[in-house]
PDB file of N, CA, C and O in Angstrom:
ATOM      1  N   MET A   1      10.289  -4.604 -16.541  1.00  0.00           N
ATOM      2  CA  MET A   1       9.156  -5.033 -15.757  1.00  0.00           C
ATOM      3  C   MET A   1       7.894  -4.721 -16.558  1.00  0.00           C
ATOM      4  O   MET A   1       7.746  -3.631 -17.110  1.00  0.00           O
ATOM      5  N   ARG A   2       7.005  -5.680 -16.608  1.00  0.00           N
ATOM      6  CA  ARG A   2       5.758  -5.457 -17.342  1.00  0.00           C
ATOM      7  C   ARG A   2       4.565  -5.810 -16.462  1.00  0.00           C
ATOM      8  O   ARG A   2       4.652  -6.651 -15.567  1.00  0.00           O
ATOM      9  N   VAL A   3       3.460  -5.147 -16.741  1.00  0.00           N
ATOM     10  CA  VAL A   3       2.227  -5.432 -16.007  1.00  0.00           C
ATOM     11  C   VAL A   3       1.727  -6.804 -16.452  1.00  0.00           C
ATOM     12  O   VAL A   3       1.551  -7.064 -17.642  1.00  0.00           O
ATOM     13  N   ALA A   4       1.503  -7.669 -15.471  1.00  0.00           N
ATOM     14  CA  ALA A   4       1.060  -9.030 -15.763  1.00  0.00           C
ATOM     15  C   ALA A   4      -0.389  -9.262 -15.361  1.00  0.00           C
ATOM     16  O   ALA A   4      -0.973 -10.290 -15.702  1.00  0.00           O
ATOM     17  N   GLY A   5      -0.973  -8.306 -14.635  1.00  0.00           N
ATOM     18  CA  GLY A   5      -2.362  -8.462 -14.234  1.00  0.00           C
ATOM     19  C   GLY A   5      -2.750  -7.470 -13.165  1.00  0.00           C
ATOM     20  O   GLY A   5      -1.918  -6.729 -12.643  1.00  0.00           O
ATOM     21  N   GLU A   6      -4.020  -7.470 -12.852  1.00  0.00           N
ATOM     22  CA  GLU A   6      -4.564  -6.613 -11.800  1.00  0.00           C
ATOM     23  C   GLU A   6      -5.539  -7.422 -10.963  1.00  0.00           C
ATOM     24  O   GLU A   6      -6.101  -8.422 -11.412  1.00  0.00           O
ATOM     25  N   ILE A   7      -5.723  -6.960  -9.737  1.00  0.00           N
ATOM     26  CA  ILE A   7      -6.698  -7.575  -8.836  1.00  0.00           C
ATOM     27  C   ILE A   7      -7.709  -6.498  -8.477  1.00  0.00           C
ATOM     28  O   ILE A   7      -7.338  -5.420  -8.014  1.00  0.00           O
ATOM     29  N   ASP A   8      -8.980  -6.789  -8.690  1.00  0.00           N
ATOM     30  CA  ASP A   8     -10.032  -5.812  -8.386  1.00  0.00           C
ATOM     31  C   ASP A   8     -10.152  -5.601  -6.886  1.00  0.00           C
ATOM     32  O   ASP A   8     -10.116  -6.546  -6.097  1.00  0.00           O
ATOM     33  N   HIS A   9     -10.296  -4.335  -6.516  1.00  0.00           N
ATOM     34  CA  HIS A   9     -10.507  -3.976  -5.116  1.00  0.00           C
ATOM     35  C   HIS A   9     -11.251  -2.649  -5.098  1.00  0.00           C
ATOM     36  O   HIS A   9     -11.010  -1.808  -5.964  1.00  0.00           O
ATOM     37  N   PRO A  10     -12.159  -2.432  -4.126  1.00  0.00           N
ATOM     38  CA  PRO A  10     -12.981  -1.219  -4.130  1.00  0.00           C
ATOM     39  C   PRO A  10     -12.215   0.090  -3.939  1.00  0.00           C
ATOM     40  O   PRO A  10     -12.629   1.113  -4.485  1.00  0.00           O
ATOM     41  N   PHE A  11     -11.108   0.096  -3.180  1.00  0.00           N
ATOM     42  CA  PHE A  11     -10.430   1.383  -2.982  1.00  0.00           C
ATOM     43  C   PHE A  11      -8.917   1.333  -3.150  1.00  0.00           C
ATOM     44  O   PHE A  11      -8.259   2.368  -3.047  1.00  0.00           O
ATOM     45  N   MET A  12      -8.355   0.166  -3.405  1.00  0.00           N
ATOM     46  CA  MET A  12      -6.920   0.069  -3.674  1.00  0.00           C
ATOM     47  C   MET A  12      -6.714  -0.357  -5.119  1.00  0.00           C
ATOM     48  O   MET A  12      -7.494  -1.129  -5.677  1.00  0.00           O
ATOM     49  N   LYS A  13      -5.651   0.162  -5.709  1.00  0.00           N
ATOM     50  CA  LYS A  13      -5.237  -0.342  -7.013  1.00  0.00           C
ATOM     51  C   LYS A  13      -4.199  -1.422  -6.733  1.00  0.00           C
ATOM     52  O   LYS A  13      -3.189  -1.164  -6.078  1.00  0.00           O
ATOM     53  N   ILE A  14      -4.449  -2.628  -7.230  1.00  0.00           N
ATOM     54  CA  ILE A  14      -3.544  -3.751  -7.005  1.00  0.00           C
ATOM     55  C   ILE A  14      -3.062  -4.234  -8.368  1.00  0.00           C
ATOM     56  O   ILE A  14      -3.849  -4.692  -9.197  1.00  0.00           O
ATOM     57  N   THR A  15      -1.742  -4.122  -8.583  1.00  0.00           N
ATOM     58  CA  THR A  15      -1.149  -4.460  -9.869  1.00  0.00           C
ATOM     59  C   THR A  15      -0.094  -5.543  -9.680  1.00  0.00           C
ATOM     60  O   THR A  15       0.695  -5.500  -8.736  1.00  0.00           O
ATOM     61  N   ILE A  16      -0.091  -6.506 -10.583  1.00  0.00           N
ATOM     62  CA  ILE A  16       0.906  -7.580 -10.572  1.00  0.00           C
ATOM     63  C   ILE A  16       1.898  -7.314 -11.700  1.00  0.00           C
ATOM     64  O   ILE A  16       1.507  -7.032 -12.833  1.00  0.00           O
ATOM     65  N   PHE A  17       3.191  -7.408 -11.375  1.00  0.00           N
ATOM     66  CA  PHE A  17       4.252  -7.194 -12.351  1.00  0.00           C
ATOM     67  C   PHE A  17       5.078  -8.467 -12.487  1.00  0.00           C
ATOM     68  O   PHE A  17       5.187  -9.259 -11.551  1.00  0.00           O
ATOM     69  N   LYS A  18       5.659  -8.647 -13.676  1.00  0.00           N
ATOM     70  CA  LYS A  18       6.557  -9.783 -13.917  1.00  0.00           C
ATOM     71  C   LYS A  18       7.824  -9.263 -14.575  1.00  0.00           C
ATOM     72  O   LYS A  18       7.779  -8.475 -15.520  1.00  0.00           O
ATOM     73  N   MET A  19       8.970  -9.728 -14.046  1.00  0.00           N
ATOM     74  CA  MET A  19      10.251  -9.386 -14.647  1.00  0.00           C
ATOM     75  C   MET A  19      11.198 -10.555 -14.423  1.00  0.00           C
ATOM     76  O   MET A  19      11.467 -10.936 -13.284  1.00  0.00           O
ATOM     77  N   ASP A  20      11.696 -11.115 -15.505  1.00  0.00           N
ATOM     78  CA  ASP A  20      12.607 -12.260 -15.442  1.00  0.00           C
ATOM     79  C   ASP A  20      12.039 -13.333 -14.518  1.00  0.00           C
ATOM     80  O   ASP A  20      10.975 -13.889 -14.792  1.00  0.00           O
ATOM     81  N   ASN A  21      12.740 -13.624 -13.429  1.00  0.00           N
ATOM     82  CA  ASN A  21      12.287 -14.682 -12.515  1.00  0.00           C
ATOM     83  C   ASN A  21      11.638 -14.104 -11.259  1.00  0.00           C
ATOM     84  O   ASN A  21      11.675 -14.724 -10.196  1.00  0.00           O
ATOM     85  N   LYS A  22      11.042 -12.918 -11.384  1.00  0.00           N
ATOM     86  CA  LYS A  22      10.414 -12.275 -10.228  1.00  0.00           C
ATOM     87  C   LYS A  22       8.987 -11.865 -10.554  1.00  0.00           C
ATOM     88  O   LYS A  22       8.658 -11.490 -11.679  1.00  0.00           O
ATOM     89  N   LEU A  23       8.156 -11.951  -9.523  1.00  0.00           N
ATOM     90  CA  LEU A  23       6.795 -11.431  -9.572  1.00  0.00           C
ATOM     91  C   LEU A  23       6.661 -10.415  -8.455  1.00  0.00           C
ATOM     92  O   LEU A  23       7.180 -10.622  -7.357  1.00  0.00           O
ATOM     93  N   SER A  24       5.971  -9.321  -8.726  1.00  0.00           N
ATOM     94  CA  SER A  24       5.732  -8.294  -7.715  1.00  0.00           C
ATOM     95  C   SER A  24       4.255  -7.972  -7.693  1.00  0.00           C
ATOM     96  O   SER A  24       3.565  -8.061  -8.708  1.00  0.00           O
ATOM     97  N   VAL A  25       3.783  -7.598  -6.520  1.00  0.00           N
ATOM     98  CA  VAL A  25       2.409  -7.113  -6.403  1.00  0.00           C
ATOM     99  C   VAL A  25       2.467  -5.767  -5.694  1.00  0.00           C
ATOM    100  O   VAL A  25       3.041  -5.642  -4.612  1.00  0.00           O
ATOM    101  N   LYS A  26       1.858  -4.756  -6.328  1.00  0.00           N
ATOM    102  CA  LYS A  26       1.885  -3.394  -5.793  1.00  0.00           C
ATOM    103  C   LYS A  26       0.477  -2.973  -5.404  1.00  0.00           C
ATOM    104  O   LYS A  26      -0.476  -3.126  -6.167  1.00  0.00           O
ATOM    105  N   PHE A  27       0.376  -2.435  -4.188  1.00  0.00           N
ATOM    106  CA  PHE A  27      -0.882  -1.920  -3.653  1.00  0.00           C
ATOM    107  C   PHE A  27      -0.755  -0.406  -3.581  1.00  0.00           C
ATOM    108  O   PHE A  27       0.222   0.109  -3.038  1.00  0.00           O
ATOM    109  N   GLU A  28      -1.731   0.310  -4.123  1.00  0.00           N
ATOM    110  CA  GLU A  28      -1.697   1.770  -4.104  1.00  0.00           C
ATOM    111  C   GLU A  28      -3.011   2.310  -3.560  1.00  0.00           C
ATOM    112  O   GLU A  28      -4.093   1.817  -3.881  1.00  0.00           O
ATOM    113  N   THR A  29      -2.885   3.330  -2.733  1.00  0.00           N
ATOM    114  CA  THR A  29      -4.052   4.055  -2.250  1.00  0.00           C
ATOM    115  C   THR A  29      -3.611   5.465  -1.906  1.00  0.00           C
ATOM    116  O   THR A  29      -2.690   5.651  -1.111  1.00  0.00           O
ATOM    117  N   GLY A  30      -4.256   6.453  -2.493  1.00  0.00           N
ATOM    118  CA  GLY A  30      -3.880   7.837  -2.214  1.00  0.00           C
ATOM    119  C   GLY A  30      -2.414   8.080  -2.508  1.00  0.00           C
ATOM    120  O   GLY A  30      -1.942   7.818  -3.615  1.00  0.00           O
ATOM    121  N   LEU A  31      -1.693   8.584  -1.512  1.00  0.00           N
ATOM    122  CA  LEU A  31      -0.280   8.912  -1.674  1.00  0.00           C
ATOM    123  C   LEU A  31       0.649   7.786  -1.229  1.00  0.00           C
ATOM    124  O   LEU A  31       1.865   7.974  -1.188  1.00  0.00           O
ATOM    125  N   PHE A  32       0.104   6.631  -0.898  1.00  0.00           N
ATOM    126  CA  PHE A  32       0.914   5.540  -0.366  1.00  0.00           C
ATOM    127  C   PHE A  32       0.904   4.345  -1.306  1.00  0.00           C
ATOM    128  O   PHE A  32      -0.058   4.104  -2.035  1.00  0.00           O
ATOM    129  N   GLU A  33       2.016   3.597  -1.266  1.00  0.00           N
ATOM    130  CA  GLU A  33       2.065   2.339  -2.005  1.00  0.00           C
ATOM    131  C   GLU A  33       2.946   1.345  -1.256  1.00  0.00           C
ATOM    132  O   GLU A  33       3.863   1.716  -0.522  1.00  0.00           O
ATOM    133  N   GLN A  34       2.634   0.076  -1.469  1.00  0.00           N
ATOM    134  CA  GLN A  34       3.420  -1.023  -0.912  1.00  0.00           C
ATOM    135  C   GLN A  34       3.690  -2.000  -2.048  1.00  0.00           C
ATOM    136  O   GLN A  34       2.808  -2.299  -2.853  1.00  0.00           O
ATOM    137  N   ILE A  35       4.925  -2.492  -2.100  1.00  0.00           N
ATOM    138  CA  ILE A  35       5.288  -3.470  -3.122  1.00  0.00           C
ATOM    139  C   ILE A  35       5.876  -4.699  -2.434  1.00  0.00           C
ATOM    140  O   ILE A  35       6.767  -4.589  -1.591  1.00  0.00           O
ATOM    141  N   TYR A  36       5.366  -5.860  -2.804  1.00  0.00           N
ATOM    142  CA  TYR A  36       5.871  -7.129  -2.299  1.00  0.00           C
ATOM    143  C   TYR A  36       6.458  -7.889  -3.483  1.00  0.00           C
ATOM    144  O   TYR A  36       5.794  -8.076  -4.502  1.00  0.00           O
ATOM    145  N   LYS A  37       7.713  -8.327  -3.340  1.00  0.00           N
ATOM    146  CA  LYS A  37       8.416  -9.000  -4.430  1.00  0.00           C
ATOM    147  C   LYS A  37       8.671 -10.460  -4.075  1.00  0.00           C
ATOM    148  O   LYS A  37       8.971 -10.798  -2.930  1.00  0.00           O
ATOM    149  N   PHE A  38       8.542 -11.312  -5.083  1.00  0.00           N
ATOM    150  CA  PHE A  38       8.717 -12.750  -4.899  1.00  0.00           C
ATOM    151  C   PHE A  38       9.530 -13.316  -6.053  1.00  0.00           C
ATOM    152  O   PHE A  38       9.398 -12.876  -7.196  1.00  0.00           O
ATOM    153  N   ARG A  39      10.364 -14.285  -5.745  1.00  0.00           N
ATOM    154  CA  ARG A  39      11.047 -15.033  -6.798  1.00  0.00           C
ATOM    155  C   ARG A  39      10.127 -16.157  -7.245  1.00  0.00           C
ATOM    156  O   ARG A  39       9.448 -16.779  -6.428  1.00  0.00           O
ATOM    157  N   THR A  40      10.112 -16.409  -8.527  1.00  0.00           N
ATOM    158  CA  THR A  40       9.346 -17.565  -8.979  1.00  0.00           C
ATOM    159  C   THR A  40      10.014 -18.808  -8.410  1.00  0.00           C
ATOM    160  O   THR A  40      11.235 -18.869  -8.267  1.00  0.00           O
ATOM    161  N   GLY A  41       9.207 -19.772  -8.097  1.00  0.00           N
ATOM    162  CA  GLY A  41       9.723 -20.977  -7.469  1.00  0.00           C
ATOM    163  C   GLY A  41       9.355 -21.055  -6.004  1.00  0.00           C
ATOM    164  O   GLY A  41       9.464 -22.121  -5.398  1.00  0.00           O
ATOM    165  N   GLU A  42       8.915 -19.937  -5.414  1.00  0.00           N
ATOM    166  CA  GLU A  42       8.431 -19.944  -4.028  1.00  0.00           C
ATOM    167  C   GLU A  42       6.951 -20.330  -4.042  1.00  0.00           C
ATOM    168  O   GLU A  42       6.117 -19.683  -3.408  1.00  0.00           O
ATOM    169  N   ASN A  43       6.647 -21.402  -4.783  1.00  0.00           N
ATOM    170  CA  ASN A  43       5.272 -21.828  -5.053  1.00  0.00           C
ATOM    171  C   ASN A  43       4.490 -20.757  -5.798  1.00  0.00           C
ATOM    172  O   ASN A  43       3.259 -20.778  -5.821  1.00  0.00           O
ATOM    173  N   LEU A  44       5.203 -19.832  -6.399  1.00  0.00           N
ATOM    174  CA  LEU A  44       4.592 -18.774  -7.201  1.00  0.00           C
ATOM    175  C   LEU A  44       5.248 -18.789  -8.573  1.00  0.00           C
ATOM    176  O   LEU A  44       6.436 -18.497  -8.710  1.00  0.00           O
ATOM    177  N   GLU A  45       4.469 -19.129  -9.575  1.00  0.00           N
ATOM    178  CA  GLU A  45       5.011 -19.203 -10.932  1.00  0.00           C
ATOM    179  C   GLU A  45       4.328 -18.240 -11.889  1.00  0.00           C
ATOM    180  O   GLU A  45       4.865 -17.934 -12.954  1.00  0.00           O
ATOM    181  N   SER A  46       3.143 -17.758 -11.516  1.00  0.00           N
ATOM    182  CA  SER A  46       2.357 -16.977 -12.468  1.00  0.00           C
ATOM    183  C   SER A  46       1.542 -15.906 -11.743  1.00  0.00           C
ATOM    184  O   SER A  46       1.395 -15.945 -10.522  1.00  0.00           O
ATOM    185  N   PRO A  47       1.017 -14.950 -12.511  1.00  0.00           N
ATOM    186  CA  PRO A  47       0.123 -13.949 -11.909  1.00  0.00           C
ATOM    187  C   PRO A  47      -1.097 -14.588 -11.233  1.00  0.00           C
ATOM    188  O   PRO A  47      -1.617 -14.050 -10.255  1.00  0.00           O
ATOM    189  N   GLU A  48      -1.547 -15.720 -11.746  1.00  0.00           N
ATOM    190  CA  GLU A  48      -2.687 -16.407 -11.128  1.00  0.00           C
ATOM    191  C   GLU A  48      -2.333 -16.893  -9.725  1.00  0.00           C
ATOM    192  O   GLU A  48      -3.179 -16.888  -8.831  1.00  0.00           O
ATOM    193  N   ASP A  49      -1.076 -17.314  -9.534  1.00  0.00           N
ATOM    194  CA  ASP A  49      -0.630 -17.728  -8.200  1.00  0.00           C
ATOM    195  C   ASP A  49      -0.637 -16.544  -7.235  1.00  0.00           C
ATOM    196  O   ASP A  49      -1.011 -16.689  -6.072  1.00  0.00           O
ATOM    197  N   ILE A  50      -0.223 -15.378  -7.720  1.00  0.00           N
ATOM    198  CA  ILE A  50      -0.251 -14.164  -6.886  1.00  0.00           C
ATOM    199  C   ILE A  50      -1.693 -13.848  -6.504  1.00  0.00           C
ATOM    200  O   ILE A  50      -1.974 -13.517  -5.352  1.00  0.00           O
ATOM    201  N   LYS A  51      -2.609 -13.949  -7.471  1.00  0.00           N
ATOM    202  CA  LYS A  51      -4.022 -13.665  -7.190  1.00  0.00           C
ATOM    203  C   LYS A  51      -4.572 -14.596  -6.110  1.00  0.00           C
ATOM    204  O   LYS A  51      -5.373 -14.175  -5.275  1.00  0.00           O
ATOM    205  N   LYS A  52      -4.148 -15.847  -6.125  1.00  0.00           N
ATOM    206  CA  LYS A  52      -4.591 -16.791  -5.091  1.00  0.00           C
ATOM    207  C   LYS A  52      -3.987 -16.449  -3.734  1.00  0.00           C
ATOM    208  O   LYS A  52      -4.646 -16.578  -2.702  1.00  0.00           O
ATOM    209  N   MET A  53      -2.727 -16.012  -3.743  1.00  0.00           N
ATOM    210  CA  MET A  53      -2.034 -15.706  -2.492  1.00  0.00           C
ATOM    211  C   MET A  53      -2.598 -14.446  -1.829  1.00  0.00           C
ATOM    212  O   MET A  53      -2.668 -14.361  -0.603  1.00  0.00           O
ATOM    213  N   VAL A  54      -2.999 -13.468  -2.650  1.00  0.00           N
ATOM    214  CA  VAL A  54      -3.513 -12.207  -2.107  1.00  0.00           C
ATOM    215  C   VAL A  54      -4.968 -12.428  -1.688  1.00  0.00           C
ATOM    216  O   VAL A  54      -5.905 -12.013  -2.370  1.00  0.00           O
ATOM    217  N   ASP A  55      -5.120 -13.087  -0.562  1.00  0.00           N
ATOM    218  CA  ASP A  55      -6.447 -13.373  -0.026  1.00  0.00           C
ATOM    219  C   ASP A  55      -6.887 -12.240   0.911  1.00  0.00           C
ATOM    220  O   ASP A  55      -6.178 -11.246   1.064  1.00  0.00           O
ATOM    221  N   GLN A  56      -8.032 -12.394   1.520  1.00  0.00           N
ATOM    222  CA  GLN A  56      -8.570 -11.334   2.381  1.00  0.00           C
ATOM    223  C   GLN A  56      -7.653 -11.042   3.559  1.00  0.00           C
ATOM    224  O   GLN A  56      -7.508  -9.884   3.952  1.00  0.00           O
ATOM    225  N   GLU A  57      -7.037 -12.060   4.123  1.00  0.00           N
ATOM    226  CA  GLU A  57      -6.101 -11.862   5.243  1.00  0.00           C
ATOM    227  C   GLU A  57      -4.910 -11.004   4.808  1.00  0.00           C
ATOM    228  O   GLU A  57      -4.501 -10.096   5.532  1.00  0.00           O
ATOM    229  N   PHE A  58      -4.358 -11.289   3.638  1.00  0.00           N
ATOM    230  CA  PHE A  58      -3.235 -10.503   3.105  1.00  0.00           C
ATOM    231  C   PHE A  58      -3.673  -9.053   2.911  1.00  0.00           C
ATOM    232  O   PHE A  58      -2.967  -8.126   3.308  1.00  0.00           O
ATOM    233  N   ILE A  59      -4.838  -8.863   2.300  1.00  0.00           N
ATOM    234  CA  ILE A  59      -5.351  -7.510   2.049  1.00  0.00           C
ATOM    235  C   ILE A  59      -5.591  -6.774   3.364  1.00  0.00           C
ATOM    236  O   ILE A  59      -5.292  -5.583   3.459  1.00  0.00           O
ATOM    237  N   ASN A  60      -6.123  -7.454   4.377  1.00  0.00           N
ATOM    238  CA  ASN A  60      -6.327  -6.817   5.686  1.00  0.00           C
ATOM    239  C   ASN A  60      -5.008  -6.337   6.272  1.00  0.00           C
ATOM    240  O   ASN A  60      -4.940  -5.245   6.835  1.00  0.00           O
ATOM    241  N   GLN A  61      -3.962  -7.144   6.144  1.00  0.00           N
ATOM    242  CA  GLN A  61      -2.650  -6.747   6.659  1.00  0.00           C
ATOM    243  C   GLN A  61      -2.090  -5.557   5.886  1.00  0.00           C
ATOM    244  O   GLN A  61      -1.482  -4.663   6.477  1.00  0.00           O
ATOM    245  N   VAL A  62      -2.290  -5.541   4.575  1.00  0.00           N
ATOM    246  CA  VAL A  62      -1.851  -4.400   3.762  1.00  0.00           C
ATOM    247  C   VAL A  62      -2.597  -3.137   4.197  1.00  0.00           C
ATOM    248  O   VAL A  62      -1.989  -2.077   4.347  1.00  0.00           O
ATOM    249  N   GLU A  63      -3.904  -3.245   4.397  1.00  0.00           N
ATOM    250  CA  GLU A  63      -4.690  -2.090   4.845  1.00  0.00           C
ATOM    251  C   GLU A  63      -4.183  -1.580   6.189  1.00  0.00           C
ATOM    252  O   GLU A  63      -4.082  -0.370   6.389  1.00  0.00           O
ATOM    253  N   ASN A  64      -3.863  -2.484   7.114  1.00  0.00           N
ATOM    254  CA  ASN A  64      -3.320  -2.066   8.413  1.00  0.00           C
ATOM    255  C   ASN A  64      -1.990  -1.346   8.251  1.00  0.00           C
ATOM    256  O   ASN A  64      -1.719  -0.375   8.958  1.00  0.00           O
ATOM    257  N   GLN A  65      -1.164  -1.811   7.331  1.00  0.00           N
ATOM    258  CA  GLN A  65       0.110  -1.129   7.077  1.00  0.00           C
ATOM    259  C   GLN A  65      -0.123   0.274   6.524  1.00  0.00           C
ATOM    260  O   GLN A  65       0.599   1.205   6.878  1.00  0.00           O
ATOM    261  N   PHE A  66      -1.124   0.433   5.660  1.00  0.00           N
ATOM    262  CA  PHE A  66      -1.446   1.766   5.145  1.00  0.00           C
ATOM    263  C   PHE A  66      -1.868   2.699   6.280  1.00  0.00           C
ATOM    264  O   PHE A  66      -1.502   3.874   6.288  1.00  0.00           O
ATOM    265  N   ILE A  67      -2.628   2.181   7.226  1.00  0.00           N
ATOM    266  CA  ILE A  67      -3.044   2.988   8.380  1.00  0.00           C
ATOM    267  C   ILE A  67      -1.822   3.425   9.174  1.00  0.00           C
ATOM    268  O   ILE A  67      -1.719   4.587   9.567  1.00  0.00           O
ATOM    269  N   LEU A  68      -0.887   2.495   9.415  1.00  0.00           N
ATOM    270  CA  LEU A  68       0.341   2.836  10.141  1.00  0.00           C
ATOM    271  C   LEU A  68       1.205   3.826   9.362  1.00  0.00           C
ATOM    272  O   LEU A  68       1.797   4.732   9.948  1.00  0.00           O
ATOM    273  N   MET A  69       1.275   3.654   8.050  1.00  0.00           N
ATOM    274  CA  MET A  69       2.052   4.584   7.221  1.00  0.00           C
ATOM    275  C   MET A  69       1.463   5.990   7.308  1.00  0.00           C
ATOM    276  O   MET A  69       2.199   6.970   7.427  1.00  0.00           O
ATOM    277  N   ASN A  70       0.147   6.084   7.248  1.00  0.00           N
ATOM    278  CA  ASN A  70      -0.516   7.381   7.335  1.00  0.00           C
ATOM    279  C   ASN A  70      -0.243   8.037   8.686  1.00  0.00           C
ATOM    280  O   ASN A  70       0.028   9.235   8.756  1.00  0.00           O
ATOM    281  N   LYS A  71      -0.315   7.252   9.756  1.00  0.00           N
ATOM    282  CA  LYS A  71      -0.034   7.778  11.093  1.00  0.00           C
ATOM    283  C   LYS A  71       1.414   8.257  11.191  1.00  0.00           C
ATOM    284  O   LYS A  71       1.677   9.332  11.731  1.00  0.00           O
ATOM    285  N   SER A  72       2.346   7.469  10.676  1.00  0.00           N
ATOM    286  CA  SER A  72       3.762   7.861  10.701  1.00  0.00           C
ATOM    287  C   SER A  72       3.983   9.169   9.957  1.00  0.00           C
ATOM    288  O   SER A  72       4.739  10.031  10.407  1.00  0.00           O
ATOM    289  N   LYS A  73       3.321   9.310   8.823  1.00  0.00           N
ATOM    290  CA  LYS A  73       3.459  10.533   8.022  1.00  0.00           C
ATOM    291  C   LYS A  73       2.968  11.742   8.807  1.00  0.00           C
ATOM    292  O   LYS A  73       3.666  12.753   8.895  1.00  0.00           O
ATOM    293  N   PHE A  74       1.778  11.645   9.375  1.00  0.00           N
ATOM    294  CA  PHE A  74       1.221  12.792  10.087  1.00  0.00           C
ATOM    295  C   PHE A  74       1.962  13.077  11.383  1.00  0.00           C
ATOM    296  O   PHE A  74       2.109  14.239  11.760  1.00  0.00           O
ATOM    297  N   ASP A  75       2.432  12.044  12.073  1.00  0.00           N
ATOM    298  CA  ASP A  75       3.247  12.267  13.272  1.00  0.00           C
ATOM    299  C   ASP A  75       4.525  13.022  12.914  1.00  0.00           C
ATOM    300  O   ASP A  75       4.910  13.960  13.611  1.00  0.00           O
ATOM    301  N   ALA A  76       5.178  12.617  11.833  1.00  0.00           N
ATOM    302  CA  ALA A  76       6.409  13.291  11.401  1.00  0.00           C
ATOM    303  C   ALA A  76       6.121  14.732  10.994  1.00  0.00           C
ATOM    304  O   ALA A  76       6.888  15.635  11.331  1.00  0.00           O
ATOM    305  N   LEU A  77       5.033  14.954  10.279  1.00  0.00           N
ATOM    306  CA  LEU A  77       4.672  16.321   9.885  1.00  0.00           C
ATOM    307  C   LEU A  77       4.398  17.188  11.102  1.00  0.00           C
ATOM    308  O   LEU A  77       4.791  18.354  11.135  1.00  0.00           O
ATOM    309  N   ASN A  78       3.728  16.631  12.102  1.00  0.00           N
ATOM    310  CA  ASN A  78       3.441  17.405  13.315  1.00  0.00           C
ATOM    311  C   ASN A  78       4.701  17.723  14.101  1.00  0.00           C
ATOM    312  O   ASN A  78       4.782  18.779  14.728  1.00  0.00           O
ATOM    313  N   ARG A  79       5.686  16.833  14.080  1.00  0.00           N
ATOM    314  CA  ARG A  79       6.955  17.131  14.748  1.00  0.00           C
ATOM    315  C   ARG A  79       7.726  18.205  13.984  1.00  0.00           C
ATOM    316  O   ARG A  79       8.349  19.079  14.587  1.00  0.00           O
ATOM    317  N   TYR A  80       7.681  18.134  12.672  1.00  0.00           N
ATOM    318  CA  TYR A  80       8.425  19.062  11.829  1.00  0.00           C
ATOM    319  C   TYR A  80       7.766  20.436  11.780  1.00  0.00           C
ATOM    320  O   TYR A  80       8.441  21.457  11.915  1.00  0.00           O
ATOM    321  N   ALA A  81       6.477  20.460  11.592  1.00  0.00           N
ATOM    322  CA  ALA A  81       5.743  21.721  11.468  1.00  0.00           C
ATOM    323  C   ALA A  81       4.431  21.588  12.226  1.00  0.00           C
ATOM    324  O   ALA A  81       3.382  21.364  11.622  1.00  0.00           O
ATOM    325  N   PRO A  82       4.486  21.728  13.565  1.00  0.00           N
ATOM    326  CA  PRO A  82       3.263  21.560  14.353  1.00  0.00           C
ATOM    327  C   PRO A  82       2.190  22.571  13.942  1.00  0.00           C
ATOM    328  O   PRO A  82       2.480  23.709  13.573  1.00  0.00           O
ATOM    329  N   VAL A  83       0.972  22.118  14.021  1.00  0.00           N
ATOM    330  CA  VAL A  83      -0.158  22.990  13.706  1.00  0.00           C
ATOM    331  C   VAL A  83      -0.324  23.976  14.850  1.00  0.00           C
ATOM    332  O   VAL A  83      -0.467  23.594  16.011  1.00  0.00           O
ATOM    333  N   GLU A  84      -0.303  25.250  14.494  1.00  0.00           N
ATOM    334  CA  GLU A  84      -0.479  26.282  15.519  1.00  0.00           C
ATOM    335  C   GLU A  84      -1.956  26.623  15.622  1.00  0.00           C
ATOM    336  O   GLU A  84      -2.662  26.739  14.620  1.00  0.00           O
ATOM    337  N   GLU A  85      -2.394  26.779  16.840  1.00  0.00           N
ATOM    338  CA  GLU A  85      -3.791  27.148  17.032  1.00  0.00           C
ATOM    339  C   GLU A  85      -3.946  28.633  16.769  1.00  0.00           C
ATOM    340  O   GLU A  85      -3.068  29.437  17.082  1.00  0.00           O
ATOM    341  N   ASP A  86      -5.080  28.976  16.188  1.00  0.00           N
ATOM    342  CA  ASP A  86      -5.367  30.387  15.928  1.00  0.00           C
ATOM    343  C   ASP A  86      -5.656  31.090  17.244  1.00  0.00           C
ATOM    344  O   ASP A  86      -6.424  30.591  18.066  1.00  0.00           O
ATOM    345  N   ASN A  87      -5.054  32.224  17.437  1.00  0.00           N
ATOM    346  CA  ASN A  87      -5.275  33.017  18.648  1.00  0.00           C
ATOM    347  C   ASN A  87      -6.189  34.193  18.315  1.00  0.00           C
ATOM    348  O   ASN A  87      -5.737  35.275  17.939  1.00  0.00           O
ATOM    349  N   PHE A  88      -7.458  33.951  18.463  1.00  0.00           N
ATOM    350  CA  PHE A  88      -8.429  35.002  18.223  1.00  0.00           C
ATOM    351  C   PHE A  88      -8.821  35.628  19.557  1.00  0.00           C
ATOM    352  O   PHE A  88      -8.873  34.942  20.578  1.00  0.00           O
ATOM    353  N   PRO A  89      -9.092  36.918  19.548  1.00  0.00           N
ATOM    354  CA  PRO A  89      -9.549  37.540  20.796  1.00  0.00           C
ATOM    355  C   PRO A  89     -10.925  36.993  21.181  1.00  0.00           C
ATOM    356  O   PRO A  89     -11.742  36.663  20.321  1.00  0.00           O
ATOM    357  N   VAL A  90     -11.156  36.906  22.474  1.00  0.00           N
ATOM    358  CA  VAL A  90     -12.439  36.432  22.979  1.00  0.00           C
ATOM    359  C   VAL A  90     -13.445  37.561  22.830  1.00  0.00           C
ATOM    360  O   VAL A  90     -13.223  38.675  23.306  1.00  0.00           O
ATOM    361  N   ILE A  91     -14.535  37.267  22.174  1.00  0.00           N
ATOM    362  CA  ILE A  91     -15.599  38.256  21.990  1.00  0.00           C
ATOM    363  C   ILE A  91     -16.791  37.798  22.809  1.00  0.00           C
ATOM    364  O   ILE A  91     -17.271  36.672  22.678  1.00  0.00           O
ATOM    365  N   ILE A  92     -17.252  38.701  23.651  1.00  0.00           N
ATOM    366  CA  ILE A  92     -18.378  38.356  24.519  1.00  0.00           C
ATOM    367  C   ILE A  92     -19.634  38.988  23.997  1.00  0.00           C
ATOM    368  O   ILE A  92     -20.701  38.820  24.587  1.00  0.00           O
TER     369      ILE A  92
END
């Protein structure tokens, strides 16, 4: 797999990969990443086609998925190791 291009974005790293008859686009932010894979021939033949497909609507959906992923992570952490409140004596 080789890097075939990048898409500029203010807070996500968006990388396009090409391998044999497949194109992939990876979105990264913080500790999370999403990868979407496509076979060439699905009206996608080149990195330029991926750049056209990754429009604002696609990016908005990816951002929403990142929000859900973050929530899932913190919900799981809270179930596994709930945050305990500090029990300090009341000082008057």
